[in-house]
C-alpha angles and dihedrals in degrees: 000000000000137000121235106237098176140006110207135186141165128196094218132046123245098039133094115269123240127225107254092174095226138023143180115247115209121209113256091356114065134230118353109250096010117129092223095056116113144102099304139093098266100062097133129023124207132195131183114249088213092060091047089052091051089052091049090053087060088062103270114145101206132151124215107281094029092117092050092258121151099200126035108196128186119215103024124094097207099187091065093060124091125247108268095040110142127215129195129203115170104313093337118105119188127188121209109239106164139018115212128339140224112278120224091212089219095092118118092240093055091046092052099040105023087235141064125197099204095080092059105021104036123089134194133219144178125232112252095174127014135225140111130306122193135184109276095031118129121244116201134190108241103172 
């Protein structure tokens, strides 16, 4: 089980997301108002708070949402879970659809640090059941 540390969105693609503290998740679409929402397999991105903290210890000055992640969760190492894993937080059910992504190496984090953790640590999911997620809520692995 993990604890939601931040809920982040952006209304345009290609920019860092900002912590909005809570958001409405829409079934088979994503987060209301987020630029990455839509009918595809990468509706919601998740990143482990623990991995962000490790990156910060290497000197990175990054805020929650800086990697483009929607949910920052403490206590779950997402990249170790198989595709198809389901998570539940309140009424929201998410299904893991992709682990990692190709990095465009042009991001500000990569330019500053020579590395970016999202391509290998971030995961993507689709919304199976909608509802609201807030900071402090618990996210559990259900399948």
